[in-house]
C-alpha positions in Angstrom: 0.0 0.0 0.0 2.8 2.4 0.9 4.6 1.8 -2.5 1.3 2.3 -4.4 0.7 5.5 -2.5 4.2 6.8 -3.4 3.6 6.0 -7.1 0.4 8.1 -7.0 2.3 11.0 -5.5 4.9 10.9 -8.2 2.2 11.3 -10.9 0.8 14.2 -9.0 4.1 15.9 -8.4 5.0 16.2 -12.1 2.3 18.7 -12.7 2.2 20.5 -9.3 2.4 24.3 -9.2 2.6 26.5 -6.1 0.1 25.9 -3.3 -2.9 28.3 -3.3 -6.4 28.6 -1.9 -8.2 26.0 0.3 -9.3 22.8 -1.4 -13.0 22.9 -2.3 -15.1 19.7 -1.9 -18.7 18.8 -2.1 -20.4 16.4 0.4 -24.1 16.0 -0.3 -25.4 19.4 -1.0 -22.7 21.2 1.0 -19.7 23.0 -0.4 -16.8 22.8 2.1 -13.4 24.5 2.2 -10.5 22.4 3.4 -7.4 24.5 4.4 -3.9 23.2 3.7 -2.0 22.4 6.9 1.1 24.5 7.3 3.9 23.2 5.1 1.6 20.7 3.3 0.1 20.7 -0.2 -3.1 19.3 -1.8 -1.9 17.9 -5.1 -5.1 16.4 -6.5 -6.4 19.4 -8.5 -3.3 19.5 -10.7 -3.3 15.9 -12.0 -6.5 14.0 -13.0 -4.5 10.8 -13.4 -2.8 11.0 -10.1 -6.0 12.0 -8.3 -7.8 9.1 -9.8 -5.2 6.6 -8.7 -5.0 8.1 -5.2 -8.8 7.9 -4.8 -8.7 4.2 -5.8 -6.7 3.5 -2.7 -9.5 4.7 -0.4 -12.8 4.5 -2.3 -15.0 1.5 -1.7 -18.7 0.9 -1.1 -18.5 2.4 2.4 -16.2 5.4 2.2 -15.1 8.0 -0.3 -11.8 9.8 -0.7 -12.1 13.6 -0.1 -8.6 15.1 0.0 -5.0 14.5 0.9 -2.1 16.8 1.9 1.6 16.0 1.9 4.8 17.8 2.7 6.4 20.3 0.3 9.7 18.7 0.9 8.4 15.4 -0.3 7.1 17.0 -3.5 10.5 18.5 -4.1 12.2 15.1 -3.8 9.7 13.5 -6.1 10.4 16.2 -8.8 14.1 15.3 -8.5 13.3 11.7 -9.0 14.1 10.7 -5.4 12.1 8.5 -3.1 10.6 10.8 -0.5 10.4 9.9 3.2 6.7 10.5 3.5 7.0 10.7 7.2 3.9 12.8 7.7 0.6 12.8 5.7 -2.9 14.1 6.1 -5.9 12.5 4.4 -9.7 12.9 4.6 -12.6 10.7 3.7 -16.3 10.5 4.2 -18.8 7.7 4.8 -21.0 7.3 1.7 -24.0 6.3 3.9 -23.8 9.7 5.7 -23.1 12.1 2.8 -26.7 13.2 2.3 -27.3 13.7 6.0 -26.9 17.0 7.8 -26.2 16.4 11.5 -27.5 18.7 14.2 -25.8 19.6 17.5 -27.6 16.9 19.5 -26.6 14.2 17.0 -23.0 15.3 16.9 -22.8 15.2 20.7 -24.2 11.7 20.7 -21.7 10.5 18.0 -18.8 12.0 19.9 -19.8 10.3 23.1 -20.0 7.0 21.3 -16.5 7.5 19.8 -15.0 8.4 23.2 -16.7 5.4 24.9 -15.4 3.0 22.3 -11.9 4.4 22.4 -11.8 4.1 26.2 -13.0 0.5 26.0 -10.1 -0.3 23.6 -7.7 1.4 26.0 -8.9 -1.0 28.7 -7.7 -4.0 26.6 -4.5 -2.5 25.1 -2.9 0.3 27.0 0.5 1.8 25.9 0.5 4.4 28.7 2.9 7.4 28.9 6.4 7.5 27.6 5.7 5.6 24.4 8.9 6.9 22.8 11.0 5.6 25.7 9.3 2.3 25.6 9.8 1.9 21.9 13.5 2.7 22.3 13.8 0.0 25.0 12.0 -2.5 22.7 9.0 -2.6 25.1 6.5 -2.0 22.3 5.9 -4.9 20.0 3.0 -4.2 17.7 1.8 -6.4 14.8 1.3 -4.8 11.4 -2.2 -3.2 11.4 -2.6 -3.4 15.2 -3.9 -0.2 16.8 -2.8 0.7 20.3 -5.0 3.5 21.7 -3.3 6.6 23.1 -6.4 8.5 24.3 -9.0 11.1 23.4 -8.1 14.7 23.0 -9.1 18.1 21.4 -12.9 17.7 21.7 -14.7 20.7 20.3 -18.3 21.5 19.5 -18.0 19.9 16.1 -15.1 17.4 16.4 -13.3 14.9 18.5 -9.9 13.3 18.0 -8.5 9.9 19.1 -4.8 8.9 18.8 -3.3 5.5 18.2 0.2 4.0 17.8 0.2 1.5 15.0 2.6 -0.5 12.7 2.4 -0.4 9.0 4.2 -2.6 6.5 6.5 -0.6 4.2 6.3 2.6 6.4 9.5 4.7 7.0 11.9 3.8 9.7 10.9 1.1 12.1 7.3 0.9 10.7 5.7 2.4 13.8 3.3 5.3 13.1 1.2 7.7 15.1 -2.4 7.9 13.7 -4.8 10.6 14.8 -8.3 10.0 13.7 -10.4 13.2 13.8 -14.1 13.0 13.4 -15.2 16.4 12.3 -18.5 17.9 11.2 -18.4 20.9 8.8 -21.7 22.5 7.8 -23.3 19.5 9.4 -21.4 17.0 7.2 -19.3 14.3 8.7 -15.7 13.6 7.6 -12.8 11.6 9.0 -9.3 13.0 8.9 -6.2 10.9 9.4 -3.1 12.8 10.6 -0.2 10.3 10.2 3.4 10.6 11.4 6.2 8.1 11.5 6.9 7.4 15.2 10.4 7.7 16.7 9.7 9.6 19.9 7.0 11.2 21.9 7.6 14.4 19.9 5.8 12.8 17.0 2.7 12.1 19.1 2.8 15.8 20.2 3.1 17.0 16.6 0.3 14.8 15.3 -2.0 16.0 18.1 -1.1 19.7 17.6 -1.3 19.5 13.8 -4.7 17.9 13.8 -6.0 20.4 16.4 -4.7 23.4 14.3 -6.4 22.0 11.2 -9.7 21.6 13.0 -9.6 25.2 14.2 -8.7 26.5 10.7 -11.4 24.4 8.9 -14.1 25.4 11.4 -13.2 29.0 11.0 -13.5 29.1 7.2 -16.7 27.1 7.1 
């Protein structure tokens, strides 16, 4: 999957101009603006072929690709014919069954409570605890590929809630461990799921993923 993702990015990078305005997407009847995270670029408007290949990695009968953002430095390396590190990536998707629905404040509150409850239940069965970076360095963390170790709920707002995981991905940079922040956000009443992903080498990567996702939520809420 990681190799296929990189091949998609290479196609996109060949036609990529300078970053500009927020990405515009349509979910149901709502037109939504998606701001680019600081230092990241949405490549999909500039290459129909690359965008189609990237969507194919996410699209299925349950979910639909919405947008992706990746580092300017990775784009520069791709243009030079080099293999980028792809240590940090943002991606957004929506659930097809929910696209036509517009969620009200009460429904959003109930959904957030369900997400928080399920995450805490997972923590009860698989708890990394504090100092994940130190534990990884000491070989005290041994995740299987695809396994998700919950790191907690954070940054709950009126229209969003985020949960963090430590996971392991085949073909990922470094030791294969990644931080995954899943942000469930409602913009104009429409539900989206954003993944903020960072390779994991220390607790600083967890802090970055949490801060970056929170900053994006604030920016997206402000412009919508």
